[in-house]
N, C-alpha and C positions, 0 to 999 in steps of 0.2 A: 640432654641432662636438664633436670628441673632446677628452678632457681626462684628465689623470693627477693624482692627489692621494693623500694619506695620511689615514687616520682613526685616532683614538685607540683605538677598540675595535671589534673584529669579532665579530659574534654568530653562533653556530652556527645560528640560525634563518634567517639569510639569507647565502648565500655568493656571491651574484651581485653584481658591481660596480654594477649598476644600482640595487641597494637601498642604496647609500651615497651621501651627498651632502656635500660640504664645508660647505654652509650648515647642514645639520642637525647635523653634527658641531660646528660653531662654536656653534650655539645650545645644545647640550647641555653643552659645555665651560664656557660663560659663565653657565649657569643657576645655578652655585654662588654667583655674586656678583650676578646680576641676576634679576629676577622673570620667570618663564615658567610656562606651564601646558600640561598634556597635552591634546591635542584630545579624547581619549577621556573626559576628565573634564568636558568642556564640553557634550557632547551626550548625548541619550538612548541607552540601551543598544543598541537595535536600529537606530540611525541609520547605523552603519558597515557594514551588510550589504546585499547586493543583494536585489532583489525576486524573483529567480528567474525561470524560464522562463514565459512567458505565451503561450498559444495563443489570441490574441484573435480574435473573430469579428465582422466588420463588421455593423452594423445601422442602422436608421433612427434619426435624432437624437432622436425622441420616445421611444425605448425604451432608448437606451444612454447611455454616458458618454464624454467625450473623453479619448482616450489619446494622450499626447505622446511622440514619439521624442526622442532626445537633441537633434537639430537643432531640433525644435519648441520645446523648453524655452528656447532661446536666441533664438528668433525675436522680432522686434519685435511681430508680430501672430500669435500661435500658431494654427495650423490642424492640429489633431490628427485622428486617426481616431475615428469613432463606433463603439464596440464594446459588446458585451453585458457588463453589470456582473457578472452571476452567474458569468462565467468568469474574472474577476480574482481573485487569491488572497485578498486581505484589504484592509482600509481603510488599511493602512500606506502604500500607494502614492498615497493621495489627498493632493494638494499643499495645504499650509497656508501662509498668509502668514508671512514672516520665516524660512522654511526656506532653507537653502543647498543648491541643486541642483547636483550635480557630474556632468559627463560622465564615466562610469566605465568605458567600453570604447572602445578605439581604439589609435592608434599614437603614436609620439613626435615626429611632424612638428612643425615650429616653429609652423605655423598651424592644427594640428589642434585639435579641441574637447576631446580627451581631457585631463583634469586641470583643465579650466577650470570656473569656478563662476558661478552667477547667483543673485541674491537674489530669492526668490519674492515677488511682489506680487499685487494683485487681478487682474491679467491672467492669472495662472496658477492662482490659488486655485480649488479645487474640481475641477480637472482631475486626471488620473491620470498618474503618471510611469512610464516604461517600466522594464523590469527591468535595463537597462544603466546606469541612473542611480542615484546615491546621493543620498538626501534627508536632509541633516543637520538634525535637530530639536534645537535648543539647549534646555538645561534652563531657561534664562532668555531666551526669545525677545524680540527687540527691545531687550535690554539693551545698554549701551554696549560692553561687552567682546565680546558675541556679534557685533555689527556690526563691531567692530574685527578680530575673527577672520576675518570675511568679507573685509575689506579686505586682510588679510595673505595669505589664500589666493588673492586675485586678482592679487597682484604676480607678477612674473616669478620671483622667488625662491620664492614660495609654490607656484606651479605646478610648479617643479622639485622642491620638497619632496614634493608630492603624487605626482608621477610616480616618485619614488624608492621608493615603496611598491608598485611594480607587480610582477606575476608574469605568466607566460605568454610566448608567442613571437610569433606573428603578430598576434593581437588581445590586447592587454594589459588587465589588470584590477587592482584594488587588493586588497592583502592587509589584511583588517580589523585584524589584530593590529599590523601595522606602522603602519597609519593611526592607530590609537588612541594609539600611542606618539609621534606627531609632536609636537614642542614648538612652542608658539605664543609667540614672543618678545614681551614686553610693553614698552610705552613708558610715559611719564609719564601720569598720570591726565588731564592737560590734553590731551595728544596723542590719547589714546584717545577722549575726548569729542569732539574735533574730527573724527576719522575717522567716528565714529558719526553725528554731525550731517550729514556729507556723504552717508552712505548713506541716512539717513532722507529727505533732500532728493531723492536719486535715485529712491527708491521712490515718493514722493509725486508727483513730476513724471511718472514713467512711467505711473502710474495716470491722471493728468490728461490725458496724451497719448491714452490709449485712450478716455477719456470724450469728449474733444473730437472725435476722428475719428468716433466712433459718432454723435454729434450731427450732424456734417456729412453723414454717409451717410443718416441718417434723413430729412433734407430732400430729398435726391436720391430716396430710395425712395418719397416721397410724390408725386413728379412724375407726372402722368397718363401712363399707358402702361407705367410701370415694373413694377408688380405683375403686370399681365397678361403682359408679356414674360417675367418671371421664372418664372411658373407654367408656361410652355411649355418651359423648359429646366432647371428646378430638379433634375429627376431624370434621371440619365444612363442612357438605354436606347437600344436599336437603333431607328432611325426610318426611315421612307420619306417622301420629300418631293418634290413636283412644283415645279420652279423655272422661272419664266417670264421672268426677267430675264437680263442678260448673264452669261456664265460667264468670270470672270477666270482661274480655274483649272479643272481637270477633276476635282478631288478632291471627292467627295461630302461629306467631313467639313466643308469650308468653308461649306456651305449647310445641311446637315441636322443638324449637331451641336447647334444651338440650337433644334431643332424649328421652329416657325414664328416664333420671336421675331425673328430677323434681318429677315425680310421685313416683319413687322408694324411693327417700329421704323423701317425705312427709309421706310414710308408715313406713320407717325405723327410722327416727328421729322425735320425737314428739315435740321438742322445736321449737318455731317460733321466728322470729326476734322481733315481737311486745312484746314478753315476756321479752326481755332483754333491752328494752329502757325505758326512762322516759316518762311519759304522755306528748303527744305533742312533743316528741323528734325526730320526723322525718319530715323535712320540707326543702323546697327550700328558697333561699333568694328572695328578691323582686327587681325589676328593679328600677334603679335610675339614675339621671343625674350625669355624672362624669365631674366635673369642675377642671382642673389642678390648682395646687398651689405649693408653695414651703415651706420648713421648715423655721420657726417653726409653720406654719399654716397647718391646715388640718390633714389628716390621711393617712396611707399607705394602698394601696389596692393590693391584690393578684388576678390575673386572674386565670382561670382554669389551664392554662399551668404552671403558676408560682407555684401553690400548689404542683405540682409533680416534680419540679426541686430540685436538691440536694441543691441549694441555691437560694431561690426565688428572683425574680427581681420585686420589688413593684413599683407602681406608686403613686405619691403624689396627692391627690385630696381633694377638700373642703368636709367637713363633710356634707352628704346629708340631715341631719336632721331627719333621721330615728331612731327608737329605736335601741340601741346598740345590742340587741339580734339578730336583722336581719343583723347585720354587723360583729360582733365578735363572736367567739366561745370559749367555755371552753377548757382547756387542754386535757380533757378525751374524747372530741368529735372525731368522725370519719368523714372524708370528702370524698365524692364520686364524681367522674367525671360523671355528670348526663345529660349533653347536648353535642351532637356531633354525630359522625358517628359510625357505627358498623364494620368498616373495621379493619383488623388485625393491631395491634400496636397503635390504637387510644386511647385517654384518657378515653373514655366512659367505665364505669364499673370498673375503678381503685379506690382503697381505700388508704387513707393516714391518718396518725395521725395528729390531730390539734396541738399537743404539738411539733411536728417537724417543723412546719412552720407557723401556723396561729393564735397564741395566741395574738400577738401584732398588727396584721394587719387585716384590714377588708377583708372579703372574697366575691368574686363575686357571683352574683345570679346564675351563671351556676353550682355552687357547691351545692350538696345536703348534708344537715347536718344530722348526726345521733348523738343524745345525749344519749348514753347508760347509764344504771345503772353503777356506778363506778366499781363495782366488775367484770363487764363483758367487760369493754373497751378493754383490751388487747386481750382477747379471740376472740372478734368480729373482731378486726383489723387483727389478725393472719388468721382467716378463710376467711374473705372477700377478703384478698389480695392473696389467693391461686388461682391456675388455675381454680379449681372448683367454688370457691366463685365468681370469676370474671364472669364465664359463667352464674351463677345463677343471678347475678346482671344485666347482659346484657339481660337476658331473660325477664326482666320487661320493656323493651323499648317499647314505643308507639309513634306514630307519623310517618311522612314520610320524609320530607326534613332534619329536624334536630330532631332526636328522643330525647325523655326525659324519665325519669323513672316514672312508675305508682306506686303511693305510696301504694295503697292497695295490689298490687302484692308484693311489697317490704316487707310489714308487714307480709305476709304469707310465706316468704322464710324459709325453714327448716335450722336449725342451730344445729350442733352436740353438744351433752352433754358430758362433760369431767368429769372423776372422780377427786376426790380431789387432788391426787399427780400430775396428768396430768395438771389440771387447774393451779396449783401452778407453775409448770415448764414453761408453756406457758407464764404466767404473768411475771415470772422472766426474760425470754429471751426477751420478747417484751419491758419490762421496761429498760433492759440493752441496747437494740437497740436504743430506743428513747434517752436515756441519752448520748449514743455515738454520735448520730446525732447532738444533741445540742452542745456537746463539740467540735465536728468537725467544725460546723458553727461558734462557738465563736472563736476558734483558728484561723480560716482563716480570720474572720473579724478583729481580733486583729493584724494579720500580715499586712493586707491591711491598717489598721489605722496607724501603725508605719510608713509605707511608706508615707502615705498622710499627716500626721501631724508632723512627726519628721524629715523627709528627704526632701520631695519635697519643703516645704516653703523656704529652704535655696537656692534652685535652681531657684525658681520663684519670689523671692523678687526683 
């Protein structure tokens, strides 16, 4: 949205209107009577600079380190590239817990990642951030004011303030000097501590989410036949395969991409995906016109990217007039990235729980919906989100430029059968993971709300 405003001081260092913000101007004006701090005084000296260009070279996981793109940093379950460590410039890009990671290259679109922040936790620790990201290392990590600063940067006002330090034309980046001068408006000590407590709760529960999902998958990975099948398709290479069964499609990818794993599992596991889902419980959304609007009108819409983020960034659109079944999903549904590319690290073939992200928001047509029988929801999510499950999902791809999933091939995918105790354990871990994810998002949203509704109005009035 375009706007016009006046500012008290114009600097010769920045003559673009983009580099001025009424919020930043208000913060600086009221800093004479209210407490505020410069962002540059809160972080280490090298935190406001980019990592530089990296010519990363892919390698085997046993020899490399995980390199995260901007999107990977915000993912609920990061899947970066494995690259050679000796080609990365220095250890400054190695992510540490309590750093604030900022998407530092992009455009000014409302739902773009550019200018958005995520607080690093154990899910990201030890991986390496790409050169387009900023990794703010606070002089006092995990202090109340550092976490409060993250809460401020995560507000809509904070994002606008960060974007006001941009330079460039098509792909924008931040100017370190303008970024260092950004004022961080302070609240009362009580409010700062409340925000910090929310952020610590969010980090704790995100780590618990990752741990519980890992435990659930480990049970699946110990099922007889899993490890043998994974060894057949773990490495992506050109293969030749003789297929003796029916050919639902004529695409070699659908049968040979998993090596002999698909045929092996069809013989070893008798249960199929169609046996575990409701009648008509496997379908894509439909295309519809997206007309932007603002609250209180319309509905929130999650794109395919947003479904797999640790905290989705929704767009507000006018209700397209479709049946709600084609827009919203129940909490026990499973969402699949079903449109995209087959390159490593892409969203195609990933699985996510609707309860973690999509119950209150409409879901894009690019997401394929699985509505399982309720008693199998957790088991299906745990299996489909494993490495083997993802490989099987990808084997259903049909199409050329933008592949999509073939529904009949999906229905025929083999699913492991679990004994009573194992099934109960998987359900317990997945349920705990989803509950932790919900608590994490609620805690972070509450921290941001405190800043937006209880602190910033006093500065912007």
